[in-house]
N, C-alpha and C positions, 0 to 999 in steps of 0.2 A: 643137403638140407641144413639152412642156418636156423639156429634158435634166435639170435639177435643179429641184426645188422645195422652198423653205423654207417650212413651212405653221405659222403660230403659234408659231414658235421663241423660247423664253427660254434665256437663258445668263448665268450669273453666276459669278465668282470670289470666293468669301466674300462680303463685304457689297456688292461693287461689280457692279452689273447692266449688262451689255453689251447685251442685246437682251431687249426685252420685246414678246413674242407677235409677233416680226417675220415679215412674209412677203416672198419673193422668188422669182422664175422666172427661168431662163436659156433661151433659146429658141437653136434651131439658127442658126448664121451670124452672130449678133450680136456686137458687141464692147461690153463693158460694163464701165464703171470704177466702182470702188468708192472712195468719197471719205470724208473725216471726220478728226476731230483725232488727234493721235497718241494711243493709249492707248484710241480709241472701239471697238476690236474688229475692224478691218479684217482682220487677218490671223486672227483667229478665225473669222471668216467663211470665208476660204478652208478653213480646217480642218473646218470643218462640211460644205462641198462636198465634200471629198475622204474624209470619214469619220474622220479622224484623232481628230477631237473629236466628242463627243456632245452634242446639245442637253440641257438640263435639263427642259426641257418642250417639246411640240410635236413635229414629225416633218420629216425630212429624205428626201423621196423622189427617187429616181434611175431614168432612164428605161431600163429593159432592162440590157443588157451595156454600159453606158456607158464609154468610154474617157478618163480623164482624166489628163493630163501636168502637171507644175509645173516653171516655171523658177523656181527659189528665189532668194532675196535674196542669199546668201551664195555667192561665188566657188568652183567646186570646187577642191580641192586637185589633187596630181598622184599621189600615192601609188605611183608608178612605171609607172602605166600608158601605153599608148599611145592616141591619141585614137580610133581604131576602136573599142578595148576599151571607152573610157568611154561612146561613143555608144551601143554596142551593149546596154549596161545599160538603156537605154531600152525594150527589146523583150522584158526578163526575161519580163513576165507574159504576152505573147503567146506566147512560146515554150513556156512551160508549159500554155497552152492547147493548142498542137500536140501535145504530149506526151499530154495527157489524150483529144485527139481519136484519136489512133492507138490507145490503150489500149482507149477506146469503140468504135471501129470493128472492132476485134479480137473484140469481145464479140457474143453473140446478143440482139438487141435487139427490143423490141416496138415497136409503131407509134408510141407517144408517146416512147420513147427515141430513134428513127430521126428523128423530127420536131427533138428536142432537137440530136442529132447534126449534123442539117442547118444549124440554127441556129448553131451553133458553128463550122461549117465557113466560113458566110457572114462570121461576126464576123472570125474569123483571116484570111479573105480581105480583108477590108475594112481590115485594118490591118496587113497586109505581114507577116503571121507566117510563110508558106510559104517564103519565102528571105531570112531575116534577114540574111545577108551581103550579098546585093544590095541590100537596103533602107539598110544601113549605108552601103555605098559611094556609093549614089545620093544620099542625105541630105548626106553628107561632100563630094561633088563639088559639090552646089547650094550649099553653104556656103562652098565654096572651102578645105575642110580637107583635109589629108594624112592619111589613116588611121594611116599608119605613124608619125607623127610623134610623140615624146614629149609628154605634158600638160606637164611640166616647161620645155619651150621655148617654151610659149605666153604673150602677155603677157595682163594682165587682161581687154582686150577680146575677143581670141581666146579666152580661156578661156569669156567669157560667150557666144561664138558656138557653141563646142562645147556648152556645156551647153543652149542651144537646139536643137541639132540631137538631143542626146538626147532632149529633150523632144517634138520632131516626129517622132522616129522611127517611133513606132506609129501615126501618122496619129490623133492624138487628136480626139474630138468636142468636147472641151473643153479648152482651153489656159488654165492659171492662171500670172499674172505676178506676181510680189511685187516692186515698186520695180525693174523691170528697167534701168533708166538709172542706177541708182546708181554712180558712181565711172566711168562711161563717158564717153569723150571726144565731140566733136561727130561725128567721122568714125562711131564705133561707134553713136553714137544714130542717125543719119540711117540707116545699115544696117538697123538692128534697127526703125525705124518701117516701111521698104520691106517687111522679110521678114513683119511682122506683118499689114500692111495686105493682103499677098498670100495670107496663110492662109485655107483656106475654112471651118474649123470655127470653133466659139465661141469667144470670148477674155473672160476675167473677169480684170481686172488693177487693182492697185494703184500709183499713181504720183503724185510731187508735182510731176513736169515739165509744165506746163502745155501747152506747144507739142505734146509728145507726145501727152496727154490731148486736146487739140482736134483733132489730124488723125485719132485712130485711133477714139476713141469713137463709138458710135451711140447709146448710152443711158448716164447716169450715175445710179448708186445711192448716196444717202448715209445714212450712218449719223447720224441725228438723234434723239437722246434715246431710244435704246434702239429705234427704229423704222427700218426700211429702207425709204427715201422714193426711188422712180424718178421720172427727170427725162429722158424721152425728148429726143433730140437731142445737140448737142455741147456743149462745155464753156462756149461763149459763151450759148447757149439756156439753160443751167442757171443761170448767174449772173443772167439777167434773169430767169426764173421763179421762182427761191428768193426773190429780193429782192422782187417781187412778193406772193409767197406768206407771207412774213414780215410785210409792212405789212399784209396783210389779217388775219393772225391778231392782229396787234397792235391793229387797230382793233376786231376781233370781242371780244379779251379785256379791252378798255377800257370797251366797251359793256357787256359781262356783268358788269364790277366794278362798274360805274355803277348797274346795276339791282340788283346784290346789296346794296350799300350802302343804297339806299332801301328795300330790303325789311327790312334790320338794323333801320334806323331805326324802320319801321312796327311791327315785332315789339318793340322795347323801347318803345312808348309807353305811356302810363297805362293805368289802369282803363278809361276810355272806349273807347280802341281795343281793348283785349282782350275787352270785351262785344260789340263789332260785328265782329271779325276772323271770318273764315271758316277752317276745318280745311283745305279744299283750297289756300288760300294758304299755310298753315303748312307743309304738306306739300311745295309747290313750293318753299319757302324752303330746306326741308332738303335738297331734292334738288341744289338750286343750291349749298349748302354742300358738299356732297359732290364735285361736279363741281370747284369751287374747289380743294378739297383735293387732288385726285387730278392737277390740273394741273402739268404739268413744264415749266418755263419755258425758253426758249433760253439756251444757255451764254453765258457773260458772252464779249463779244468781248476778245480780246487787245489790251493797251494797252503799246505798246512806247516807251520813253524813252530818247533819246540826249542824255547830258550833254555839251553843247560848251564848249570853252575859251575863252579870249579869243582874237581874230583873230591869226593869224600875220602874219609879214611877207608882203610880195608874192611873194618869190621862195621858194618852199618847198623844191624841190631842183634842182640840177643835175648829171647824170651826163654825163661826155664819154668817149667813146672805150672803153666798157668791153669786156673779153673775159675769157672763161671756158671751162674745159671740165673733163673729168674724164678724166685720162691723156691719150689722143690723140683723144679725142673731144670737138670744140669744141661748146659748147651757145650761147654768145653771142659775137658777133665784131663788134667796132668798133661799139657800140651807143652811141647820145647820146640825152637825154632832158632836157627842161626841163618841171619840175611848178610850175605856178604856182597861187596862192591861188584856190580855189574849181573847180580843174580836177576832172572827174569821167570817170577813165578806167577803161575794162574791157579785162581782158587775155585774148585769143582764141588758143586754141591746143589741139592734141591733148595726150593723156598724154606725158609723157616728154621734150617738147622745151625745156622750161627756163623755163616760168612761174614757178613756187615759186623756182627757183635766182634767178631775176632778183630777186624780191621779198627773197630773203635777202641778196643783193649790195647792194641798196637800203638794207637794214635795219643792215648791217655784220655780219651772222652769218658771212659769209665774205667773204675779200678776193679782189678781181678779178685776174686774170692780168696786166691791163693796164688802164689808164683810172683815173679819179677822180671821187668823188662828194663834192659840197659841199652841206650843208645850210643852209636860210635861218633866219631868226632867230624866236624865240619858236614853234617848232614844237613840238605836242604829240602825241605818235603813240597810236593805238590800233591794235591789231594781234590780228586773228583768224586762228588758226593751223587749218589744216584737219585736222592730225593730234592735235590736243587735248592736247598734250603737259603743259600746266600744271595739270591737274586731278588733286587729290588724292583718290583713289576711297574713302578712309575717311572723310574729312570730308562732314558733310551739305550739302546745297545751300545752305541759308542762311549756313552758316559760309563757303563759297567766295565767295558773293556778296557778303557783308558782310564779309567778310575778318576773321572772328571777333568782329565788332562786331553789335550788335542794330539799328543804324540805320545808313542811307545817306543821304548828302546829293544831293539833286536841285534844282537852281535855287535853291541856297542854303539849302534848307528840310530838316530832319530828316525821315525816314520809316522806319517799321519794316521792315526788309528782308523779312519775311513778306507785308506788304503790297504792297510792291513787286513781290515774285515772283508774286502774283495776275496781275498784268498778263502774266507771260509764262507764264500758264495752269498755274501750280503751286498747289495747296491747301496749306492750312496744314500738312497732315500730310504730303504729297509736300515741303514745303520742308525739313522735319525727317528726310528720307531720304537714307541715304548714297548718294554719287554711283555706286558700283559697281553699284547696284540699278535706276539708270536706264537707258531706251532711250537709242539714237543720237540721236534726235530731241531727247530731253530733255536730254541732255549738250549738244547743240548751243545750246540754250535758256539754259543754264546759263553757258556762256561769253559768250554777248551780254549775258545779264543783268549779269554780273560787268563785261564790257568797257564797257557803257554807263553804268555808274556812276562811270567815269573819266574826267574832262573831257579832250577831245579836239579838236584842229582839223584833224586828217589822219588819216582811217580807213584801214587797208589790211587787206582783207577776202577771205581765202585760202579759197574753196569754203563760204561761210556757208551756203548754201542745203542743204546734204546733209541728208538725213532730216528736214527741217521739214516740217508739215502746210502744206498751201496756204493755209489761213486765216491761221496765223501768219506764213507767207512774204509775203501780201500786206499785212498791217499792218506788217511789216518793210520792205517797199519805199515804204510812204508815209511812213514815218519816215524814210528815207534821203532820199527826194524831198524832203522839207522841211530835211534837214540842209544847214547853210550852209558847211562846212568843205571840205576837199579829200579826195577819195575815190579809191582804187584798188580795184577788184573783179576777182579770178579768180573765173570760173563757168563751167559748161556749160549753166547755166540760160538759153535764149535769150531766155524773157519777162522774166527778172530784169534782164539786160542792157539789153534795149529801155528798161525802165522806170525805170533806175537811172543810166546814164551817158550822157555826150554826145560820147565820144571812144573810140577803139578802138586798141590795140596788139596786131596781129594777128603770130603767128608762122608765115610762110608758107613754102611748099614750096622755095623757092629759098635758103632758110636765113636769109632777112632778118626783121626784126622793124619793120613796115611801120605808121606812124600813119594813121590816118583820122578825119574829122570825122563825128559823127553815133552812132547807137547799132549794136545787132548787125543789125538788119534793113537800115540803110544799108549797112554793111560786106558783108554779103551780096549786096547787089545788084551789087558789083562782080565777083562769080564768082571770086573768088581762092582757090586751093587752098591749103589749111593743110599745114604741114610735118608727117609721120607719124614719131612718135617712141615708141617702145615700152619702152625700158628705164629702169626706175626709178633715181634717181640714190641715193646714199648721203645720210643726213641728217646735219647738223652736231650736234656735242654741244651740249646746253643744259642749264643750271643748273636746279635743283629750283625755285627760286623764279621762274622764267620769265624770269631776265635772259640774255642772250646771249653766248657766249664766241667771239671772232673764231678762224677755224680758217684753215689753209692749204688752197689746193686739193688736191685728190688727185692723185698722180702715181705711185701704185704700179702694178705691173705684175701683181699676184695679190693676193688677199684676205690682210689681215693674219692673224697666228697666232690671234688672239683671235676674230676674225669668222669664220675657217674653222672652230674648234672650234664655235660658235655654231650654222654652217650644219650640221655634222656631228651636232649633238645635237638639231636640231628634229625630224625625223622621227619619233625616240622620242618626244620631248615631245606631238607631235601625235596619235602613236597613242595614248598614255597618256590625253589629252583625250577623243580619239572613245570610247574605252573607257567612260570616265566619263558621258559624253553617251547612249551608248547605254543603259547601266544607267538612268539617270534616265528617260530617255525611255519605257522599257519600264514604269517605275511609273506616268507619267501616261497610258499607254495604258490600263491596267487600270480596266474600266467603274466599280469601286468607288472609284478615287481621287478623284474630285471630290464623292462623297459624304462625304468625311470633314470634320473641322473646317477651319476656314481657318487656324488656327494649325498645322496638320499639312501642308496643302498648299502654302501660301504658300512657306515656305522651300524646298522643292522646285522651285518654279517660278523663285524667285530665283536658286537655285544653277544651273538649268537655262540661264537667261538670261545667267548671268555665265560659265558653260562654254563657251556658243555665241559670245558675243563675245571670250573668249580663244582659242577655236579660229580665228575670223577673223584676229585680232592674229598668231597664229603663222603661218597661211597666207601672209599678207601679208609677213610678214617673210621667212619661207622663200623667198617669190617673189622678194623683194628681192635677199636675197643670192645665190640661185642665177643671177638675171640678171646680177648684177654678175661673179660667177665666169665667166659664160659670155661677157662682154664681155672681161674680161681674157684669156682663154684664145684669143679669135678674134684677139687683137692680137699674141699671141707668134709 
């Protein structure tokens, strides 16, 4: 018995075909991970399942009164609500059903009506609709949430927990997760894994976190050239079987092309051959030509190039007795670090403990309260910033990466920037697209592509894996493994840390930053708990061209006048953006919307994507300022 079945579904946005007669079934109790490149249509498949998106062709069938809940990628805002009120919103549909049940129960029903009423009663009973308040209190208790606590008091990780509680409140038959680990720290990811593993319903999820995928998936569905290809088993099984299938496809295509070439030679022979040829062979050749014309070749693999500078001196950096804090809250205390040429260091810690602050101290963006930092000779730095502050949203991808020039220099040779960007999976058309129209994963690829054209012998990468698809991530790992320079990586991607670093700096629960030899798994075997930090720290100013200005440590006891005005204005700004989003979403839900010309629909979809990103940025900024304000208030 299936919960959802996609039968020969096709879906396109303008000339871009995402699905071609694709089939998919989700069975009760299974955990299915949907994989594919950025832009392949993974989120569109989730929308097809929920009914938000209708297919161009084919049919989406759902079993009976299927209850589907979704944990969305964007963290919830607060909007002045309490946690219990927010979680109760997950029961809205079930509560409406109970109202309908009471209305129908009061009516004079015939036998079919009574049977329908009984089925409705069973559905409400199965999904906790009779006692919604008890259901909310129960799920909040299970999640460790206080229903009376304001949403604004929760950190990002706890907001994710509240969002999952809302999704689980109606006891769904099918739970949808879109990049659930994005921006979560190790503690939150571990908790989420345990909670999803204990869920008895079916799960359909999208993730780039391979450790999360390996632990939870019982089946993997890949979007491959418009088809949905199912691979039973975990991620390791998927990699092995897909490699075997691609190899077999390559051999079959090679043999087919060889035979086709022979037949083409035969048909082009002279008069003697045409006298003796048979019409059956001609028809077979015509059929072979049609098969060859319809073939969709595998997508080109990502090709990442890292431009290396001349070797640095043996000493790269010495930091001695560094201390730093915000107000009365110390983050780093008496920390020393020696970095030598070729070191590969991973920073491991939960959100808010000071990883990015340590990087900013080392880079000279902010000055330490105490201690000193000395750099070695001939050090050429490349820095990836998780906040993507250096992108000009109005410039095209090619303008950003080429710095206004048509060619970039790689290994001493000039290469056209559009050709270089193909290796980062940007088509020629996409390379000429403004950055504001790109997804989060595409923006990450732009920054990496730009960074890697600049010669560097010391790379500092702050959360470089966020929003990248798995394929690009694996190619990126391969190139970092080959990189001969010095490397510091901040990441919550456990597999990425295992594959790229040989030493760990762990921000541990006793407040120390302790070094370990080995990768993430080697550190994890020590069983040392990490520090828990939930307050985001304010960011230092940065100039538009990406160069840094040193700033003094924060010592204020309350928000500045400018920051307080910004905080006060953000709720109105957020409400305005949400109204615009609701208006655009209403347009896209119109069944006739996708029947219009591409030139009419695409601007609306682009504006929708821009507003969604803008809303997320406003919510993150509001959360940052609110938490800063809370910290200052608690110190008074």
